[in-house]
Structures are given as C-alpha cells and as structure tokens.
Backbone as XML, in Angstrom:
<?xml version="1.0"?>
<chain id="A" units="angstrom">
  <residue number="1" name="MET">
    <atom name="N" x="100.237" y="152.307" z="46.792"/>
    <atom name="CA" x="100.134" y="152.396" z="45.316"/>
    <atom name="C" x="98.773" y="152.918" z="45.056"/>
  </residue>
  <residue number="2" name="PHE">
    <atom name="N" x="98.684" y="153.569" z="43.810"/>
    <atom name="CA" x="97.534" y="154.151" z="43.350"/>
    <atom name="C" x="97.182" y="153.869" z="41.889"/>
  </residue>
  <residue number="3" name="ASP">
    <atom name="N" x="95.913" y="153.751" z="41.605"/>
    <atom name="CA" x="95.570" y="153.704" z="40.198"/>
    <atom name="C" x="95.596" y="154.965" z="39.344"/>
  </residue>
  <residue number="4" name="ILE">
    <atom name="N" x="95.324" y="156.046" z="40.048"/>
    <atom name="CA" x="95.294" y="157.366" z="39.427"/>
    <atom name="C" x="95.911" y="158.414" z="40.395"/>
  </residue>
  <residue number="5" name="VAL">
    <atom name="N" x="96.733" y="159.366" z="39.705"/>
    <atom name="CA" x="97.305" y="160.444" z="40.605"/>
    <atom name="C" x="97.135" y="161.624" z="39.726"/>
  </residue>
  <residue number="6" name="VAL">
    <atom name="N" x="96.517" y="162.711" z="40.277"/>
    <atom name="CA" x="96.367" y="163.996" z="39.734"/>
    <atom name="C" x="97.300" y="165.062" z="40.331"/>
  </residue>
  <residue number="7" name="ILE">
    <atom name="N" x="98.148" y="165.658" z="39.296"/>
    <atom name="CA" x="98.925" y="166.822" z="39.772"/>
    <atom name="C" x="98.484" y="168.165" z="39.110"/>
  </residue>
  <residue number="8" name="ASP">
    <atom name="N" x="98.097" y="169.045" z="39.938"/>
    <atom name="CA" x="97.709" y="170.321" z="39.471"/>
    <atom name="C" x="98.036" y="171.419" z="40.432"/>
  </residue>
  <residue number="9" name="PRO">
    <atom name="N" x="99.364" y="171.597" z="40.624"/>
    <atom name="CA" x="99.777" y="172.554" z="41.599"/>
    <atom name="C" x="99.821" y="173.942" z="41.282"/>
  </residue>
  <residue number="10" name="PRO">
    <atom name="N" x="99.733" y="174.876" z="42.245"/>
    <atom name="CA" x="99.936" y="176.374" z="41.898"/>
    <atom name="C" x="101.018" y="176.551" z="41.177"/>
  </residue>
  <residue number="11" name="SER">
    <atom name="N" x="101.111" y="177.783" z="40.357"/>
    <atom name="CA" x="102.295" y="178.043" z="39.547"/>
    <atom name="C" x="103.468" y="178.439" z="40.531"/>
  </residue>
  <residue number="12" name="PHE">
    <atom name="N" x="103.155" y="179.107" z="41.560"/>
    <atom name="CA" x="104.134" y="179.485" z="42.562"/>
    <atom name="C" x="103.442" y="179.410" z="43.996"/>
  </residue>
  <residue number="13" name="SER">
    <atom name="N" x="104.205" y="178.866" z="44.858"/>
    <atom name="CA" x="103.704" y="178.937" z="46.369"/>
    <atom name="C" x="104.902" y="178.753" z="47.202"/>
  </residue>
  <residue number="14" name="THR">
    <atom name="N" x="104.581" y="178.798" z="48.537"/>
    <atom name="CA" x="105.620" y="178.582" z="49.511"/>
    <atom name="C" x="105.085" y="177.517" z="50.484"/>
  </residue>
  <residue number="15" name="TYR">
    <atom name="N" x="106.008" y="176.587" z="50.862"/>
    <atom name="CA" x="105.673" y="175.529" z="51.841"/>
    <atom name="C" x="106.717" y="175.461" z="52.875"/>
  </residue>
  <residue number="16" name="GLU">
    <atom name="N" x="106.527" y="175.583" z="54.049"/>
    <atom name="CA" x="107.414" y="175.544" z="55.205"/>
    <atom name="C" x="108.565" y="176.495" z="54.796"/>
  </residue>
  <residue number="17" name="GLY">
    <atom name="N" x="108.313" y="177.667" z="54.286"/>
    <atom name="CA" x="109.292" y="178.702" z="53.933"/>
    <atom name="C" x="110.105" y="178.422" z="52.822"/>
  </residue>
  <residue number="18" name="LYS">
    <atom name="N" x="109.855" y="177.333" z="52.021"/>
    <atom name="CA" x="110.560" y="177.078" z="50.859"/>
    <atom name="C" x="109.616" y="177.450" z="49.649"/>
  </residue>
  <residue number="19" name="PRO">
    <atom name="N" x="110.173" y="178.052" z="48.510"/>
    <atom name="CA" x="109.375" y="178.422" z="47.395"/>
    <atom name="C" x="109.172" y="177.189" z="46.538"/>
  </residue>
  <residue number="20" name="PHE">
    <atom name="N" x="107.990" y="177.003" z="45.905"/>
    <atom name="CA" x="107.796" y="176.175" z="44.870"/>
    <atom name="C" x="107.581" y="176.757" z="43.595"/>
  </residue>
  <residue number="21" name="SER">
    <atom name="N" x="108.218" y="176.231" z="42.543"/>
    <atom name="CA" x="108.117" y="176.830" z="41.183"/>
    <atom name="C" x="107.733" y="175.669" z="40.206"/>
  </residue>
  <residue number="22" name="ILE">
    <atom name="N" x="106.781" y="175.897" z="39.393"/>
    <atom name="CA" x="106.409" y="174.812" z="38.480"/>
    <atom name="C" x="107.731" y="174.447" z="37.521"/>
  </residue>
  <residue number="23" name="LYS">
    <atom name="N" x="108.282" y="175.437" z="36.997"/>
    <atom name="CA" x="109.513" y="175.159" z="36.155"/>
    <atom name="C" x="110.566" y="174.316" z="36.851"/>
  </residue>
  <residue number="24" name="LYS">
    <atom name="N" x="110.871" y="174.766" z="38.147"/>
    <atom name="CA" x="111.986" y="174.031" z="38.861"/>
    <atom name="C" x="111.504" y="172.808" z="39.433"/>
  </residue>
  <residue number="25" name="ASP">
    <atom name="N" x="110.275" y="172.651" z="40.069"/>
    <atom name="CA" x="109.943" y="171.507" z="41.005"/>
    <atom name="C" x="109.009" y="170.619" z="40.429"/>
  </residue>
  <residue number="26" name="MET">
    <atom name="N" x="108.365" y="170.860" z="39.209"/>
    <atom name="CA" x="107.441" y="169.998" z="38.613"/>
    <atom name="C" x="108.000" y="168.703" z="38.206"/>
  </residue>
  <residue number="27" name="PRO">
    <atom name="N" x="109.330" y="168.623" z="37.596"/>
    <atom name="CA" x="109.850" y="167.324" z="37.262"/>
    <atom name="C" x="109.846" y="166.385" z="38.461"/>
  </residue>
  <residue number="28" name="ALA">
    <atom name="N" x="110.344" y="166.838" z="39.685"/>
    <atom name="CA" x="110.452" y="166.016" z="40.825"/>
    <atom name="C" x="109.018" y="165.513" z="41.283"/>
  </residue>
  <residue number="29" name="LEU">
    <atom name="N" x="108.168" y="166.306" z="41.239"/>
    <atom name="CA" x="106.820" y="166.075" z="41.524"/>
    <atom name="C" x="106.197" y="164.893" z="40.595"/>
  </residue>
  <residue number="30" name="ILE">
    <atom name="N" x="106.578" y="165.009" z="39.374"/>
    <atom name="CA" x="106.092" y="163.923" z="38.353"/>
    <atom name="C" x="106.779" y="162.687" z="38.681"/>
  </residue>
  <residue number="31" name="ASP">
    <atom name="N" x="108.076" y="162.711" z="38.995"/>
    <atom name="CA" x="108.932" y="161.510" z="39.330"/>
    <atom name="C" x="108.324" y="160.876" z="40.514"/>
  </residue>
  <residue number="32" name="MET">
    <atom name="N" x="108.005" y="161.650" z="41.602"/>
    <atom name="CA" x="107.489" y="161.007" z="42.683"/>
    <atom name="C" x="106.188" y="160.368" z="42.509"/>
  </residue>
  <residue number="33" name="SER">
    <atom name="N" x="105.317" y="161.064" z="41.674"/>
    <atom name="CA" x="103.944" y="160.536" z="41.340"/>
    <atom name="C" x="104.077" y="159.215" z="40.551"/>
  </residue>
  <residue number="34" name="LEU">
    <atom name="N" x="104.973" y="159.096" z="39.646"/>
    <atom name="CA" x="105.215" y="157.941" z="38.841"/>
    <atom name="C" x="105.497" y="156.748" z="39.700"/>
  </residue>
  <residue number="35" name="ARG">
    <atom name="N" x="106.238" y="156.969" z="40.680"/>
    <atom name="CA" x="106.704" y="155.940" z="41.682"/>
    <atom name="C" x="105.608" y="155.281" z="42.522"/>
  </residue>
  <residue number="36" name="ILE">
    <atom name="N" x="104.518" y="156.017" z="42.629"/>
    <atom name="CA" x="103.431" y="155.417" z="43.415"/>
    <atom name="C" x="102.226" y="154.929" z="42.619"/>
  </residue>
  <residue number="37" name="LEU">
    <atom name="N" x="102.456" y="154.886" z="41.302"/>
    <atom name="CA" x="101.356" y="154.433" z="40.434"/>
    <atom name="C" x="101.491" y="152.947" z="40.205"/>
  </residue>
  <residue number="38" name="ASN">
    <atom name="N" x="100.338" y="152.218" z="40.333"/>
    <atom name="CA" x="100.275" y="150.782" z="39.997"/>
    <atom name="C" x="100.532" y="150.592" z="38.410"/>
  </residue>
  <residue number="39" name="SER">
    <atom name="N" x="100.904" y="149.423" z="38.163"/>
    <atom name="CA" x="100.966" y="149.064" z="36.776"/>
    <atom name="C" x="99.545" y="149.289" z="36.156"/>
  </residue>
  <residue number="40" name="ARG">
    <atom name="N" x="99.487" y="149.873" z="34.980"/>
    <atom name="CA" x="98.227" y="150.262" z="34.279"/>
    <atom name="C" x="97.517" y="151.427" z="34.827"/>
  </residue>
  <residue number="41" name="GLY">
    <atom name="N" x="98.179" y="152.215" z="35.645"/>
    <atom name="CA" x="97.730" y="153.431" z="36.346"/>
    <atom name="C" x="97.802" y="154.616" z="35.418"/>
  </residue>
  <residue number="42" name="TYR">
    <atom name="N" x="97.191" y="155.665" z="35.809"/>
    <atom name="CA" x="97.064" y="156.883" z="35.138"/>
    <atom name="C" x="97.708" y="158.021" z="35.949"/>
  </residue>
  <residue number="43" name="LEU">
    <atom name="N" x="98.396" y="158.938" z="35.233"/>
    <atom name="CA" x="98.700" y="160.220" z="35.847"/>
    <atom name="C" x="98.219" y="161.404" z="35.042"/>
  </residue>
  <residue number="44" name="PHE">
    <atom name="N" x="97.569" y="162.212" z="35.649"/>
    <atom name="CA" x="97.074" y="163.352" z="35.003"/>
    <atom name="C" x="97.822" y="164.568" z="35.481"/>
  </residue>
  <residue number="45" name="VAL">
    <atom name="N" x="98.430" y="165.296" z="34.651"/>
    <atom name="CA" x="99.314" y="166.492" z="35.038"/>
    <atom name="C" x="98.727" y="167.761" z="34.276"/>
  </residue>
  <residue number="46" name="ALA">
    <atom name="N" x="98.520" y="168.773" z="35.013"/>
    <atom name="CA" x="97.979" y="170.033" z="34.567"/>
    <atom name="C" x="98.612" y="171.265" z="35.223"/>
  </residue>
  <residue number="47" name="THR">
    <atom name="N" x="98.674" y="172.368" z="34.480"/>
    <atom name="CA" x="99.110" y="173.568" z="35.011"/>
    <atom name="C" x="98.589" y="174.745" z="34.197"/>
  </residue>
  <residue number="48" name="ASN">
    <atom name="N" x="98.204" y="175.763" z="34.889"/>
    <atom name="CA" x="97.794" y="177.028" z="34.089"/>
    <atom name="C" x="98.932" y="177.979" z="33.999"/>
  </residue>
  <residue number="49" name="PHE">
    <atom name="N" x="100.218" y="177.601" z="34.255"/>
    <atom name="CA" x="101.339" y="178.498" z="34.179"/>
    <atom name="C" x="101.570" y="178.574" z="32.579"/>
  </residue>
  <residue number="50" name="SER">
    <atom name="N" x="101.487" y="179.674" z="32.042"/>
    <atom name="CA" x="101.550" y="179.976" z="30.599"/>
    <atom name="C" x="102.952" y="179.713" z="29.912"/>
  </residue>
  <residue number="51" name="GLU">
    <atom name="N" x="103.972" y="179.528" z="30.818"/>
    <atom name="CA" x="105.242" y="179.276" z="30.259"/>
    <atom name="C" x="105.584" y="177.812" z="30.184"/>
  </residue>
  <residue number="52" name="ILE">
    <atom name="N" x="104.630" y="176.895" z="30.526"/>
    <atom name="CA" x="104.784" y="175.535" z="30.350"/>
    <atom name="C" x="103.743" y="175.020" z="29.315"/>
  </residue>
  <residue number="53" name="SER">
    <atom name="N" x="104.220" y="174.270" z="28.362"/>
    <atom name="CA" x="103.336" y="173.676" z="27.294"/>
    <atom name="C" x="103.118" y="172.146" z="27.524"/>
  </residue>
  <residue number="54" name="ASN">
    <atom name="N" x="102.133" y="171.608" z="26.703"/>
    <atom name="CA" x="102.043" y="170.161" z="26.852"/>
    <atom name="C" x="103.366" y="169.424" z="26.388"/>
  </residue>
  <residue number="55" name="ASP">
    <atom name="N" x="104.017" y="169.992" z="25.494"/>
    <atom name="CA" x="105.336" y="169.373" z="25.090"/>
    <atom name="C" x="106.281" y="169.469" z="26.356"/>
  </residue>
  <residue number="56" name="ASP">
    <atom name="N" x="106.321" y="170.505" z="27.112"/>
    <atom name="CA" x="107.240" y="170.540" z="28.190"/>
    <atom name="C" x="106.748" y="169.582" z="29.313"/>
  </residue>
  <residue number="57" name="LEU">
    <atom name="N" x="105.496" y="169.339" z="29.606"/>
    <atom name="CA" x="105.099" y="168.385" z="30.411"/>
    <atom name="C" x="105.382" y="166.922" z="29.990"/>
  </residue>
  <residue number="58" name="LYS">
    <atom name="N" x="105.310" y="166.653" z="28.724"/>
    <atom name="CA" x="105.727" y="165.379" z="28.139"/>
    <atom name="C" x="107.142" y="165.080" z="28.366"/>
  </residue>
  <residue number="59" name="ASN">
    <atom name="N" x="107.955" y="166.232" z="28.122"/>
    <atom name="CA" x="109.476" y="166.127" z="28.291"/>
    <atom name="C" x="109.794" y="165.817" z="29.781"/>
  </residue>
  <residue number="60" name="MET">
    <atom name="N" x="109.070" y="166.336" z="30.660"/>
    <atom name="CA" x="109.314" y="166.154" z="32.168"/>
    <atom name="C" x="108.931" y="164.616" z="32.478"/>
  </residue>
  <residue number="61" name="VAL">
    <atom name="N" x="107.915" y="164.093" z="31.928"/>
    <atom name="CA" x="107.482" y="162.733" z="32.091"/>
    <atom name="C" x="108.527" y="161.724" z="31.583"/>
  </residue>
  <residue number="62" name="ASN">
    <atom name="N" x="108.881" y="162.053" z="30.288"/>
    <atom name="CA" x="109.774" y="161.220" z="29.559"/>
    <atom name="C" x="111.156" y="161.208" z="30.232"/>
  </residue>
  <residue number="63" name="SER">
    <atom name="N" x="111.603" y="162.272" z="30.752"/>
    <atom name="CA" x="112.930" y="162.341" z="31.386"/>
    <atom name="C" x="112.933" y="161.897" z="32.823"/>
  </residue>
  <residue number="64" name="SER">
    <atom name="N" x="111.747" y="161.578" z="33.442"/>
    <atom name="CA" x="111.638" y="160.970" z="34.697"/>
    <atom name="C" x="112.500" y="159.796" z="34.851"/>
  </residue>
  <residue number="65" name="ALA">
    <atom name="N" x="113.247" y="159.682" z="35.996"/>
    <atom name="CA" x="113.984" y="158.523" z="36.186"/>
    <atom name="C" x="113.242" y="157.284" z="36.375"/>
  </residue>
  <residue number="66" name="PHE">
    <atom name="N" x="111.936" y="157.458" z="36.770"/>
    <atom name="CA" x="111.139" y="156.323" z="37.047"/>
    <atom name="C" x="110.032" y="155.964" z="36.003"/>
  </residue>
  <residue number="67" name="GLY">
    <atom name="N" x="109.857" y="156.881" z="35.017"/>
    <atom name="CA" x="108.956" y="156.633" z="33.901"/>
    <atom name="C" x="109.474" y="155.700" z="32.958"/>
  </residue>
  <residue number="68" name="GLY">
    <atom name="N" x="110.324" y="156.223" z="32.140"/>
    <atom name="CA" x="111.087" y="155.352" z="31.176"/>
    <atom name="C" x="110.134" y="154.445" z="30.349"/>
  </residue>
  <residue number="69" name="SER">
    <atom name="N" x="110.409" y="153.183" z="30.380"/>
    <atom name="CA" x="109.696" y="152.099" z="29.590"/>
    <atom name="C" x="108.440" y="151.842" z="30.121"/>
  </residue>
  <residue number="70" name="ARG">
    <atom name="N" x="108.057" y="152.308" z="31.321"/>
    <atom name="CA" x="106.771" y="152.104" z="32.078"/>
    <atom name="C" x="105.619" y="152.789" z="31.293"/>
  </residue>
  <residue number="71" name="ILE">
    <atom name="N" x="105.935" y="153.925" z="30.470"/>
    <atom name="CA" x="104.937" y="154.662" z="29.900"/>
    <atom name="C" x="104.477" y="154.139" z="28.585"/>
  </residue>
  <residue number="72" name="LYS">
    <atom name="N" x="103.135" y="153.815" z="28.582"/>
    <atom name="CA" x="102.537" y="153.148" z="27.362"/>
    <atom name="C" x="101.966" y="154.183" z="26.399"/>
  </residue>
  <residue number="73" name="ASN">
    <atom name="N" x="101.382" y="155.393" z="27.045"/>
    <atom name="CA" x="100.790" y="156.419" z="26.223"/>
    <atom name="C" x="100.682" y="157.680" z="26.962"/>
  </residue>
  <residue number="74" name="ILE">
    <atom name="N" x="100.849" y="158.819" z="26.096"/>
    <atom name="CA" x="100.729" y="160.145" z="26.703"/>
    <atom name="C" x="99.636" y="160.937" z="25.737"/>
  </residue>
  <residue number="75" name="LYS">
    <atom name="N" x="98.643" y="161.327" z="26.310"/>
    <atom name="CA" x="97.596" y="162.021" z="25.486"/>
    <atom name="C" x="97.526" y="163.469" z="25.867"/>
  </residue>
  <residue number="76" name="ASP">
    <atom name="N" x="97.538" y="164.338" z="24.846"/>
    <atom name="CA" x="97.399" y="165.734" z="25.033"/>
    <atom name="C" x="95.936" y="166.031" z="25.632"/>
  </residue>
  <residue number="77" name="MET">
    <atom name="N" x="95.799" y="166.858" z="26.563"/>
    <atom name="CA" x="94.436" y="167.386" z="27.167"/>
    <atom name="C" x="94.742" y="168.900" z="27.182"/>
  </residue>
  <residue number="78" name="GLY">
    <atom name="N" x="93.920" y="169.567" z="28.024"/>
    <atom name="CA" x="94.126" y="170.895" z="28.185"/>
    <atom name="C" x="92.888" y="171.708" z="27.693"/>
  </residue>
  <residue number="79" name="GLN">
    <atom name="N" x="93.155" y="172.856" z="27.201"/>
    <atom name="CA" x="92.160" y="173.884" z="26.813"/>
    <atom name="C" x="90.850" y="173.223" z="26.076"/>
  </residue>
  <residue number="80" name="ASP">
    <atom name="N" x="89.763" y="173.333" z="26.798"/>
    <atom name="CA" x="88.628" y="172.790" z="26.093"/>
    <atom name="C" x="88.077" y="173.870" z="25.181"/>
  </residue>
  <residue number="81" name="GLU">
    <atom name="N" x="87.420" y="173.419" z="24.063"/>
    <atom name="CA" x="86.869" y="174.264" z="23.145"/>
    <atom name="C" x="85.818" y="175.246" z="23.613"/>
  </residue>
  <residue number="82" name="ASP">
    <atom name="N" x="85.148" y="174.919" z="24.685"/>
    <atom name="CA" x="84.199" y="175.732" z="25.335"/>
    <atom name="C" x="84.807" y="176.948" z="25.962"/>
  </residue>
  <residue number="83" name="PHE">
    <atom name="N" x="86.105" y="176.812" z="26.383"/>
    <atom name="CA" x="86.747" y="177.964" z="26.945"/>
    <atom name="C" x="87.344" y="178.926" z="26.119"/>
  </residue>
  <residue number="84" name="GLY">
    <atom name="N" x="87.541" y="178.394" z="24.832"/>
    <atom name="CA" x="88.286" y="179.384" z="23.911"/>
    <atom name="C" x="89.743" y="179.537" z="24.163"/>
  </residue>
  <residue number="85" name="GLU">
    <atom name="N" x="90.365" y="180.218" z="23.284"/>
    <atom name="CA" x="91.858" y="180.404" z="23.460"/>
    <atom name="C" x="92.158" y="181.560" z="24.380"/>
  </residue>
  <residue number="86" name="SER">
    <atom name="N" x="93.356" y="181.422" z="24.949"/>
    <atom name="CA" x="93.748" y="182.542" z="25.789"/>
    <atom name="C" x="93.942" y="183.824" z="25.053"/>
  </residue>
  <residue number="87" name="SER">
    <atom name="N" x="93.816" y="184.957" z="25.690"/>
    <atom name="CA" x="93.967" y="186.295" z="24.974"/>
    <atom name="C" x="94.585" y="187.071" z="26.052"/>
  </residue>
  <residue number="88" name="SER">
    <atom name="N" x="94.987" y="188.371" z="25.667"/>
    <atom name="CA" x="95.469" y="189.375" z="26.670"/>
    <atom name="C" x="94.340" y="189.685" z="27.566"/>
  </residue>
  <residue number="89" name="PHE">
    <atom name="N" x="93.182" y="189.580" z="27.237"/>
    <atom name="CA" x="91.963" y="189.735" z="28.083"/>
    <atom name="C" x="91.695" y="188.641" z="29.083"/>
  </residue>
  <residue number="90" name="ARG">
    <atom name="N" x="91.972" y="187.444" z="28.675"/>
    <atom name="CA" x="91.660" y="186.215" z="29.518"/>
    <atom name="C" x="92.862" y="185.362" z="29.730"/>
  </residue>
  <residue number="91" name="LYS">
    <atom name="N" x="93.925" y="185.857" z="30.199"/>
    <atom name="CA" x="95.209" y="185.052" z="30.413"/>
    <atom name="C" x="94.867" y="183.917" z="31.448"/>
  </residue>
  <residue number="92" name="GLU">
    <atom name="N" x="93.964" y="184.037" z="32.245"/>
    <atom name="CA" x="93.628" y="182.951" z="33.270"/>
    <atom name="C" x="93.046" y="181.751" z="32.589"/>
  </residue>
  <residue number="93" name="SER">
    <atom name="N" x="92.712" y="181.814" z="31.295"/>
    <atom name="CA" x="92.068" y="180.649" z="30.626"/>
    <atom name="C" x="93.076" y="179.715" z="29.993"/>
  </residue>
  <residue number="94" name="TYR">
    <atom name="N" x="94.459" y="179.882" z="30.233"/>
    <atom name="CA" x="95.432" y="179.040" z="29.674"/>
    <atom name="C" x="95.526" y="177.710" z="30.476"/>
  </residue>
  <residue number="95" name="LEU">
    <atom name="N" x="95.551" y="176.605" z="29.858"/>
    <atom name="CA" x="95.763" y="175.294" z="30.414"/>
    <atom name="C" x="96.577" y="174.313" z="29.591"/>
  </residue>
  <residue number="96" name="ALA">
    <atom name="N" x="97.583" y="173.869" z="30.254"/>
    <atom name="CA" x="98.376" y="172.724" z="29.601"/>
    <atom name="C" x="98.129" y="171.460" z="30.423"/>
  </residue>
  <residue number="97" name="ALA">
    <atom name="N" x="97.852" y="170.482" z="29.770"/>
    <atom name="CA" x="97.528" y="169.120" z="30.532"/>
    <atom name="C" x="97.805" y="167.958" z="29.798"/>
  </residue>
  <residue number="98" name="ILE">
    <atom name="N" x="98.191" y="166.932" z="30.446"/>
    <atom name="CA" x="98.381" y="165.536" z="29.776"/>
    <atom name="C" x="97.910" y="164.451" z="30.637"/>
  </residue>
  <residue number="99" name="LEU">
    <atom name="N" x="97.636" y="163.328" z="29.898"/>
    <atom name="CA" x="97.160" y="162.190" z="30.596"/>
    <atom name="C" x="98.169" y="161.031" z="30.214"/>
  </residue>
  <residue number="100" name="VAL">
    <atom name="N" x="98.830" y="160.504" z="31.221"/>
    <atom name="CA" x="99.829" y="159.588" z="31.118"/>
    <atom name="C" x="99.279" y="158.097" z="31.461"/>
  </residue>
  <residue number="101" name="GLN">
    <atom name="N" x="99.498" y="157.147" z="30.604"/>
    <atom name="CA" x="98.972" y="155.827" z="30.890"/>
    <atom name="C" x="100.238" y="154.977" z="31.106"/>
  </residue>
  <residue number="102" name="ILE">
    <atom name="N" x="100.285" y="154.298" z="32.255"/>
    <atom name="CA" x="101.368" y="153.321" z="32.547"/>
    <atom name="C" x="101.089" y="151.956" z="32.197"/>
  </residue>
</chain>
C-alpha cells in the first residue's frame, strides 16, 4: 500500500506488443492505483493529451469501481500560470491534472 501514487503516462505507447491509449486505458490505470492507496492517501493524475480535460479525469476517478465513497476531495491542478495557455504554436504546453485525496 502507498501514501502517494503518481500517474503521468504517455499519451500513446506500446507495451509487450499491445497499444496503450489514454482515452481507453486511463480508467483502468486509475482504478488499479486507487486500490493500492492507503486511507488518507493521495493520487496525482496528469496527462498532456489535449483531448482529456480535468473534468474527464475527475469522471474517470468518480466512475472507478474502487474509488466511490473513499474519495474525500479532488483538486484541479494543471497548467501553471508561468507556462501560459496552449496555442497553435505551443501545443506541447497543454496539461490536465488533478490531485485526489482519499
């Protein structure tokens, strides 16, 4: 069991010949992470995949089979003011992130 789990996977990758996709596989990754958190633990979830928002991440956490009533608080994190907003010139600066307190 862990006090803190950080999830920040690549948007797309391949592992043992199987593709990983944030949209498809992040909910299962969140669920597995919630299962190994101590009570009063924290889960930090981040992605730079621009098709996922903080609300999408919150929905994934809230719909987790293991999250449910264990979740005390979810705080929006993400794009820091020093980084500025994403633009067509700086698409790599996109960040969605949340901090979940158990």
